[in-house]
C-alpha positions as CSV (number, residue, x, y, z in Angstrom):
1,M,-16.4,-27.1,10.7
2,A,-17.1,-24.6,7.8
3,R,-15.0,-25.6,4.5
4,I,-14.1,-21.9,3.4
5,A,-12.1,-21.2,-0.3
6,V,-10.0,-17.8,-0.3
7,I,-9.0,-16.7,-3.8
8,G,-5.5,-15.8,-3.7
9,A,-2.5,-15.7,-1.8
10,G,-1.9,-12.2,-0.7
11,M,-1.1,-11.1,2.5
12,G,-5.4,-9.7,3.4
13,A,-6.0,-13.4,1.9
14,M,-3.4,-15.3,4.1
15,A,-4.3,-13.0,7.3
16,A,-7.9,-14.0,6.9
17,A,-7.2,-17.7,5.6
18,A,-4.7,-18.1,9.4
19,R,-7.6,-16.7,11.6
20,L,-10.2,-18.7,9.9
21,A,-8.5,-21.7,10.7
22,V,-7.3,-20.7,14.1
23,A,-11.5,-20.4,14.5
24,G,-11.7,-23.9,13.6
25,H,-12.6,-24.3,9.7
26,R,-11.3,-25.7,7.2
27,V,-8.9,-23.7,4.6
28,T,-8.2,-24.1,1.2
29,V,-6.0,-21.2,-0.5
30,Y,-6.2,-21.2,-3.9
31,E,-3.6,-19.2,-6.1
32,R,-3.1,-18.6,-10.0
33,S,0.8,-18.4,-9.3
34,E,3.1,-20.3,-7.9
35,T,4.0,-18.7,-4.8
36,F,2.5,-16.5,-2.1
37,G,2.6,-12.9,-1.1
38,G,0.7,-11.3,-4.1
39,S,2.1,-7.9,-4.8
40,V,4.8,-8.5,-2.1
41,G,7.5,-9.8,-4.0
42,R,11.3,-10.8,-4.0
43,Y,13.7,-10.6,-7.1
44,T,17.2,-12.1,-6.7
45,R,19.9,-12.7,-9.1
46,D,23.9,-13.4,-8.8
47,G,23.8,-12.8,-4.6
48,F,21.7,-9.7,-4.8
49,A,18.1,-9.3,-3.0
50,F,14.9,-6.7,-3.6
51,D,11.9,-6.1,-2.9
52,T,9.9,-5.8,-5.9
53,G,6.6,-4.5,-3.5
54,P,6.3,-2.2,-0.3
55,S,10.1,-2.1,1.8
56,L,9.0,-0.7,4.9
57,L,6.1,-1.9,7.2
58,H,4.0,0.8,8.7
59,L,1.8,0.1,11.7
60,P,3.2,-3.4,12.7
61,A,0.5,-4.2,15.6
62,V,-1.5,-5.4,12.8
63,Y,0.7,-8.1,12.0
64,R,2.0,-8.7,16.0
65,D,-2.1,-9.3,16.2
66,L,-2.5,-11.6,14.0
67,F,0.7,-14.0,15.4
68,V,-0.6,-13.8,18.6
69,K,-4.6,-14.3,17.4
70,T,-3.0,-17.5,15.6
71,G,-0.8,-19.2,17.9
72,K,1.9,-18.7,20.8
73,E,4.8,-17.7,19.1
74,P,4.7,-13.8,18.1
75,L,5.7,-11.3,15.3
76,E,9.8,-10.3,16.7
77,R,10.6,-14.7,17.2
78,C,9.5,-15.3,13.6
79,V,10.8,-12.2,11.9
80,T,13.7,-9.8,12.4
81,M,12.3,-6.3,13.0
82,T,14.2,-2.8,13.5
83,Q,12.9,0.9,12.8
84,V,14.7,2.5,10.3
85,D,16.7,5.5,11.5
86,P,16.2,8.5,9.6
87,A,12.8,7.3,8.8
88,S,13.4,8.9,5.3
89,R,15.4,11.9,3.9
90,H,13.9,13.9,1.5
91,L,16.0,16.0,-1.4
92,F,13.4,19.0,-2.7
93,A,14.1,20.5,-6.1
94,D,15.6,23.3,-4.9
95,G,18.9,21.3,-3.3
96,T,17.7,21.6,0.4
97,S,17.6,18.0,1.8
98,V,16.2,16.9,5.2
99,S,16.5,13.9,7.5
100,L,13.7,13.1,9.3
101,P,13.9,10.7,12.6
102,N,11.7,8.0,13.2
103,A,8.9,8.1,15.1
104,S,10.1,11.3,17.1
105,R,7.5,14.8,16.8
106,A,10.2,16.5,18.5
107,G,13.0,15.7,16.2
108,V,10.8,16.4,13.0
109,V,10.4,19.8,14.0
110,A,14.1,20.2,15.0
111,A,15.4,18.9,11.8
112,L,13.0,20.7,9.6
113,D,13.4,24.0,11.2
114,A,17.6,23.3,11.0
115,A,17.0,22.3,7.1
116,L,14.5,24.7,6.0
117,G,14.4,27.3,8.6
118,A,12.6,28.9,11.6
119,G,9.1,28.0,11.6
120,A,9.1,25.0,9.4
121,G,9.2,22.9,12.1
122,D,6.0,24.5,13.7
123,S,4.1,24.5,10.4
124,W,4.2,21.0,10.1
125,G,3.6,20.1,13.4
126,G,0.8,22.5,13.4
127,F,-0.4,20.2,10.4
128,L,0.3,16.8,12.1
129,D,-1.8,17.7,15.0
130,R,-4.8,18.4,13.1
131,A,-3.8,15.4,11.3
132,R,-4.4,13.5,14.6
133,D,-7.6,14.8,14.8
134,A,-8.6,13.5,11.9
135,W,-7.0,9.9,12.9
136,D,-9.1,9.7,16.0
137,R,-12.0,10.9,14.5
138,S,-11.7,8.3,11.5
139,R,-9.4,5.5,12.9
140,R,-12.0,2.8,14.2
141,P,-15.2,3.2,11.5
142,L,-12.3,3.6,8.5
143,L,-10.0,1.2,9.7
144,E,-11.1,-0.8,12.2
145,E,-15.1,-2.1,11.8
146,P,-16.7,-3.6,8.5
147,L,-17.9,-0.8,6.7
148,R,-21.2,0.7,7.8
149,A,-24.8,0.5,6.0
150,D,-24.9,3.9,6.5
151,W,-21.3,4.3,5.0
152,E,-22.1,7.9,3.8
153,V,-20.8,9.4,7.2
154,L,-17.2,8.3,5.6
155,G,-17.7,11.0,3.1
156,R,-17.7,13.7,5.2
157,D,-14.0,15.1,5.6
158,P,-12.4,14.5,9.4
159,Y,-9.4,16.8,8.5
160,P,-10.1,19.9,11.0
161,A,-9.0,22.4,7.8
162,L,-7.9,26.1,9.6
163,R,-10.3,28.4,7.8
164,Q,-7.9,31.1,5.5
165,R,-9.6,34.4,6.1
166,R,-9.7,36.4,2.7
167,L,-10.3,40.1,2.3
168,L,-13.6,40.8,0.7
169,R,-14.4,37.1,-0.2
170,S,-15.8,34.4,2.3
171,A,-13.3,32.2,4.4
172,R,-11.7,29.1,2.5
173,L,-11.3,25.6,4.2
174,A,-8.5,23.1,2.6
175,S,-10.1,20.5,1.1
176,T,-7.9,18.6,-0.6
177,V,-4.3,17.5,0.4
178,A,-2.9,20.1,-2.2
179,E,-4.8,23.0,-0.8
180,I,-3.6,22.1,2.8
181,G,0.1,22.4,1.2
182,A,-1.3,25.6,-0.5
183,W,-2.7,27.3,1.9
184,E,-2.0,25.7,5.6
185,L,1.8,24.7,5.0
186,T,3.1,27.7,2.5
187,D,6.5,26.5,2.3
188,P,6.5,24.9,-1.0
189,R,9.0,22.1,0.1
190,L,6.8,21.3,2.7
191,A,3.9,20.9,0.4
192,A,5.9,18.8,-1.7
193,L,6.8,16.8,1.5
194,L,3.0,16.3,1.8
195,D,2.2,15.8,-1.6
196,G,5.1,13.0,-1.6
197,Y,3.0,10.8,0.9
198,A,0.0,10.9,-0.9
199,L,1.9,10.2,-4.0
200,S,3.7,7.6,-2.9
201,Y,0.4,5.6,-1.8
202,G,-1.1,6.0,-5.2
203,L,-3.1,9.8,-5.0
204,D,-3.5,12.6,-6.7
205,P,-2.9,15.2,-3.9
206,L,-5.0,17.7,-6.1
207,R,-7.9,15.3,-5.4
208,A,-7.4,13.1,-2.5
209,P,-9.1,15.0,0.0
210,A,-8.0,16.4,3.2
211,G,-8.2,13.6,5.6
212,A,-5.3,11.8,3.8
213,A,-3.6,13.8,6.3
214,L,-3.7,11.0,8.6
215,L,-1.1,8.8,6.3
216,P,1.8,11.2,7.2
217,Y,0.5,10.9,10.5
218,M,0.5,7.4,10.4
219,E,3.8,7.3,9.8
220,E,5.7,9.6,11.8
221,T,4.1,8.8,14.7
222,F,4.2,4.9,14.4
223,G,7.0,4.5,12.7
224,S,8.9,3.1,9.6
225,W,9.9,-0.9,10.3
226,Y,12.0,-2.8,8.2
227,V,12.5,-6.9,7.7
228,A,15.7,-8.3,7.9
229,G,14.8,-10.1,4.7
230,G,13.2,-7.8,3.1
231,M,9.1,-7.7,3.2
232,R,8.9,-11.4,1.7
233,A,10.2,-12.4,4.9
234,L,6.6,-11.2,6.7
235,A,5.4,-13.0,3.6
236,Q,7.4,-15.9,4.6
237,A,6.9,-15.7,8.0
238,V,2.4,-15.5,7.3
239,Y,2.6,-18.2,5.3
240,E,4.3,-20.8,7.5
241,R,1.9,-20.0,10.0
242,C,-1.3,-20.7,7.9
243,L,0.8,-23.8,7.3
244,A,0.9,-24.5,11.0
245,R,-2.5,-23.8,11.6
246,K,-3.8,-26.5,8.7
247,V,-4.2,-23.9,5.9
248,E,-4.1,-25.8,2.4
249,F,-2.6,-24.3,-0.4
250,T,-3.3,-25.0,-3.8
251,F,-0.9,-23.2,-6.4
252,G,-0.9,-22.7,-10.5
253,A,-4.9,-23.0,-9.8
254,E,-6.3,-19.8,-11.2
255,V,-10.3,-19.2,-10.1
256,A,-12.4,-19.0,-13.4
257,G,-15.4,-18.5,-11.4
258,V,-17.5,-18.6,-7.8
259,V,-20.4,-20.9,-7.7
260,E,-23.5,-19.8,-6.7
261,K,-26.3,-22.3,-5.3
262,D,-29.6,-21.7,-3.9
263,G,-28.9,-18.1,-3.9
264,R,-25.3,-18.0,-1.8
265,A,-21.8,-18.6,-2.6
266,A,-21.5,-22.4,-2.9
267,G,-17.8,-22.8,-4.2
268,V,-15.0,-22.1,-6.5
269,E,-14.7,-23.3,-10.1
270,L,-11.1,-23.4,-11.3
271,A,-9.8,-23.0,-15.1
272,A,-9.3,-26.5,-15.2
273,G,-12.5,-27.1,-15.4
274,S,-13.2,-28.7,-11.6
275,V,-15.4,-27.2,-9.1
276,A,-14.4,-27.5,-5.2
277,E,-17.2,-26.8,-3.1
278,A,-17.0,-24.3,-0.2
279,D,-19.6,-22.9,2.6
280,H,-17.9,-19.2,2.2
281,V,-15.6,-17.8,-0.1
282,V,-13.6,-15.2,0.8
283,L,-12.3,-13.3,-2.7
284,G,-8.3,-11.9,-1.9
285,A,-7.6,-10.7,-5.4
286,W,-8.4,-8.4,-8.1
287,P,-12.2,-8.6,-8.5
288,R,-12.3,-8.9,-12.1
289,P,-16.1,-8.2,-13.8
290,G,-17.9,-12.1,-14.5
291,L,-16.3,-13.8,-11.7
292,V,-19.9,-13.8,-10.4
293,P,-21.6,-14.5,-13.3
294,G,-24.8,-12.1,-13.5
295,Q,-23.6,-10.5,-10.1
296,Q,-22.8,-7.2,-9.8
297,L,-21.4,-7.2,-6.3
298,W,-20.9,-2.9,-6.3
299,R,-22.8,-0.2,-7.3
300,D,-22.3,3.5,-6.0
301,G,-25.6,4.2,-3.4
302,D,-25.9,0.5,-2.7
303,V,-26.0,-0.2,1.4
304,T,-24.9,-3.3,1.4
305,V,-22.1,-3.4,-1.0
306,Q,-20.4,-0.1,-1.2
307,P,-18.5,1.6,-3.6
308,R,-16.3,0.3,-6.4
309,P,-12.8,-0.8,-5.7
310,G,-9.9,1.8,-6.4
311,G,-11.5,5.0,-5.1
312,A,-10.5,7.4,-8.2
313,A,-10.5,6.5,-12.1
314,T,-6.8,6.4,-12.8
315,V,-5.0,3.7,-10.2
316,P,-1.0,4.3,-11.0
317,G,1.4,1.2,-10.7
318,R,4.8,1.3,-9.5
319,F,7.7,1.4,-12.1
320,Q,11.0,-0.1,-10.5
321,V,15.1,-0.5,-11.3
322,L,16.4,-2.9,-9.7
323,L,20.7,-1.3,-9.3
324,S,23.2,-3.9,-8.5
325,L,26.2,-1.8,-7.8
326,R,30.1,-2.2,-7.1
327,G,31.0,-1.1,-3.5
328,A,29.8,-0.8,-0.7
329,R,26.8,0.6,1.0
330,P,28.4,3.9,3.1
331,A,27.8,3.8,6.5
332,D,25.4,7.2,6.8
333,A,23.0,6.3,3.8
334,A,19.3,6.3,4.6
335,H,17.4,3.4,4.3
336,R,14.7,5.5,2.0
337,T,15.8,8.6,0.1
338,V,12.9,10.4,-1.6
339,V,14.1,12.7,-4.9
340,H,11.2,15.2,-5.4
341,G,10.5,15.9,-8.8
342,P,11.0,19.6,-9.8
343,D,7.3,20.2,-11.2
344,G,4.9,18.5,-9.2
345,A,1.5,19.8,-11.2
346,A,3.6,18.3,-14.2
347,E,3.9,15.0,-12.8
348,R,0.5,14.7,-11.5
349,A,-1.0,15.4,-14.8
350,A,1.3,12.7,-16.1
351,V,0.7,9.7,-13.6
352,F,-3.3,10.1,-12.9
353,G,-4.1,11.1,-17.4
354,G,-2.1,7.9,-18.7
355,R,1.0,9.9,-19.3
356,L,4.8,9.5,-18.6
357,A,6.4,12.0,-16.3
358,E,9.6,13.7,-18.1
359,R,11.1,13.7,-14.0
360,P,9.1,11.7,-11.6
361,T,10.0,11.8,-7.9
362,V,11.8,8.8,-6.7
363,T,12.5,6.8,-4.3
364,V,15.5,5.2,-3.1
365,I,15.7,2.3,-1.1
366,R,19.4,1.1,0.4
367,P,18.7,-1.2,3.1
368,D,21.1,-2.5,5.7
369,D,21.3,-5.9,4.8
370,P,23.7,-8.5,4.3
371,S,21.3,-10.5,3.0
372,T,20.5,-8.4,0.2
373,R,24.4,-8.1,-1.2
374,P,26.8,-10.9,-2.6
375,D,29.4,-9.5,0.1
376,A,29.5,-6.3,1.8
377,S,31.7,-4.7,-1.1
378,H,28.7,-4.7,-2.9
379,E,25.1,-2.9,-2.6
380,A,21.4,-3.5,-3.6
381,V,19.3,-0.1,-4.2
382,T,15.9,-0.3,-5.8
383,L,14.5,3.0,-7.4
384,T,11.0,3.6,-7.4
385,A,8.3,5.9,-9.0
386,K,4.4,6.2,-9.7
387,V,3.3,5.8,-13.2
388,A,0.5,5.3,-15.2
389,P,-1.1,1.8,-14.9
390,H,-0.3,-0.4,-18.1
391,G,-2.7,0.2,-20.9
392,A,-2.8,4.1,-20.3
393,V,0.8,3.2,-21.0
394,D,2.6,0.4,-23.1
395,W,5.3,-1.0,-20.7
396,T,5.9,-3.9,-22.6
397,D,7.5,-0.8,-25.0
398,E,11.2,-1.6,-24.6
399,A,12.6,1.8,-25.6
400,L,9.8,3.1,-22.7
401,R,11.4,1.2,-20.3
402,E,14.9,2.3,-20.9
403,R,14.1,5.6,-21.4
404,C,12.3,6.1,-18.2
405,A,15.0,3.6,-16.5
406,D,17.4,6.3,-17.3
407,T,15.2,8.9,-15.9
408,L,15.2,7.1,-12.9
409,I,19.0,6.2,-12.4
410,D,19.7,9.9,-13.7
411,A,17.6,11.2,-10.4
412,A,18.8,8.2,-7.9
413,A,22.5,10.0,-9.2
414,A,21.7,12.6,-7.0
415,V,21.9,9.9,-3.6
416,V,24.1,7.2,-4.7
417,P,27.4,9.7,-6.4
418,G,28.7,7.1,-9.4
419,V,25.9,4.6,-9.5
420,R,26.3,4.2,-13.5
421,E,30.3,3.7,-13.1
422,R,29.3,0.9,-10.1
423,L,26.3,-0.3,-12.2
424,I,26.6,-4.4,-12.7
425,H,23.5,-5.1,-13.3
426,A,19.9,-3.0,-13.7
427,E,16.5,-5.1,-14.1
428,V,13.5,-3.0,-14.8
429,R,10.0,-3.8,-13.5
430,T,6.9,-2.6,-14.8
431,P,3.4,-2.3,-14.0
432,A,3.0,-5.0,-16.9
433,E,5.0,-7.1,-15.1
434,S,2.8,-6.4,-11.9
435,A,-0.4,-7.3,-14.1
436,A,0.5,-10.4,-15.0
437,E,1.8,-11.5,-11.5
438,T,-1.1,-10.6,-9.7
439,G,-4.0,-10.2,-12.1
440,A,-4.8,-6.4,-11.0
441,E,-5.9,-4.7,-14.1
442,G,-3.4,-2.8,-15.4
443,G,-0.7,-3.7,-12.6
444,S,-2.5,-1.1,-10.5
445,V,-1.9,-0.9,-6.8
446,P,-4.6,-0.2,-4.3
447,A,-4.5,3.0,-2.1
448,P,-5.5,2.8,1.3
449,A,-9.4,4.3,2.1
450,L,-10.0,7.4,3.0
451,A,-12.7,9.9,4.5
452,G,-13.6,12.7,2.7
453,A,-15.0,13.2,-1.1
454,G,-18.3,11.7,-0.8
455,G,-17.3,8.3,0.2
456,A,-15.0,8.3,-3.6
457,Y,-11.9,7.1,-1.7
458,L,-13.7,4.3,-0.1
459,H,-12.9,0.5,-0.9
460,A,-15.8,-2.3,-1.8
461,G,-17.4,-3.6,1.6
462,N,-15.9,-7.1,3.0
463,R,-19.5,-8.1,2.5
464,T,-21.2,-8.4,-1.0
465,R,-24.7,-8.9,-2.5
466,L,-24.1,-12.5,-2.8
467,P,-24.6,-14.4,0.9
468,G,-21.6,-16.5,1.9
469,L,-19.4,-14.0,-0.6
470,Y,-16.4,-11.9,1.2
471,F,-13.6,-9.2,0.1
472,A,-10.1,-8.9,1.2
473,G,-7.2,-8.0,0.5
474,G,-6.0,-4.4,-1.2
475,W,-8.9,-4.1,-3.5
476,S,-11.6,-4.0,-0.8
477,H,-12.4,-2.1,2.7
478,P,-10.1,-0.5,4.8
479,G,-7.9,-0.6,1.5
480,G,-4.6,-1.5,-0.2
481,G,-1.0,-1.2,1.7
482,L,0.5,-4.3,4.0
483,A,-1.4,-2.8,7.5
484,H,-4.3,-2.3,5.7
485,A,-4.2,-5.9,3.7
486,G,-3.9,-7.1,7.2
487,M,-6.9,-5.1,9.0
488,S,-8.8,-6.7,5.5
489,G,-8.2,-10.2,6.8
490,A,-8.8,-10.0,10.4
491,L,-12.5,-8.2,9.3
492,V,-13.4,-11.3,7.2
493,A,-12.2,-13.4,9.6
494,G,-14.7,-12.0,12.6
495,L,-17.6,-11.6,9.7
496,I,-17.5,-15.1,9.2
497,V,-17.0,-16.2,12.5
498,E,-18.8,-14.1,14.5
499,G,-21.6,-12.9,11.6
500,D,-23.3,-9.7,10.8
501,G,-22.9,-8.3,14.3
502,F,-19.3,-8.6,14.0
503,R,-18.1,-5.0,14.8
504,G,-14.3,-5.3,14.9
505,S,-12.0,-5.5,17.7
506,Q,-12.5,-3.4,20.7
């Protein structure tokens, strides 16, 4: 039995902890805050409740596998999950709207044809066929295996772009999300739909490789699931599974550094001054510089630890407005509506250029869940936009926060009629709050790892240059998002239990 210290109590870290405990190891989790879940938070006030992180789960099989492998009680006996239908509604800048059914390829094609005109569905369907090829080519090495020593093979884009023939000029192939939209989808609303998927994951469509096509494919193929009580209920279930497997948690315990002894990780030093010895250390939080004195744990071109986490130079965060409203939620309201901004180019330039977008894309979440409201005559609504991280923008500026909140509420009025007249209270959350709560630099939210772009959108490998130290969670392979974090926990547990020969689930 090995002693294992886990830094952070985010979803990836807890997934690793539960698996390691089941394998017979003694696991202790050190969390700087007073609670678990990382960015999977919950805000409550006067009977209203809101998710402050992700609101939907994709690829629930990742957490089903976690619960099967760590105990007899399956996931569905611990939480109640339902597929939301429609999966999403989209309101485009020209006033066109379309509702996309959940996990129904034929339904999506029909809905797009009906809303955007004949041929739109086939165009999107053809794109999804190519996205499926990208998924099949990259799924295992990108998501289900530890990052390989020859990670450069993932620098090649798996998306089979259509060859665009041009008169008197050489043919061209789409290499970015924006180019797929412009050259293959052609309808600007379909291009906005694709851009919206990329942006929701914190990716710049202008630069993100075409391999990002697997993200909408994943959502539209495996569905969008809501957990009763919000995503916090999922975090609670994972935490309780850890406790049931005798994982120990120490909250309010900030780790000052990883202890190195004889050339390997040997424990953690807490900010209070004490040292907890360990045979292995799992870093499940933002890997801040200086955590391991004298160690550069990742370096471009290194064959043991792959590119620095985060991919692009600017990693955006979330701006949220949590609305407590009078009046019942209409029975036909969509759980998730995306109000697309009128100028995608300007929005991209602002978000990834460290500025405030004037009219951003806004996601409106209206869960049909009694636990989110004091009674049936009230409604809890969450508005979210991707924004530049704290530091690039001063998100402690009250005037700026109010202006941005007003912008989001104005956009939501197209989806929630009379929203201002119904308003009881609006709580604003920015990357500044996220940075304070999670420790992530600037309150940034990591994007999933992507193949292509020469490996620029990969994350740090789960193994590090320091023996005995491993990375788990959204800032490590295979990147951010609930499903990806759960995968990283499984990979780290496999590497510790089975050693460097571990190659992932079969």
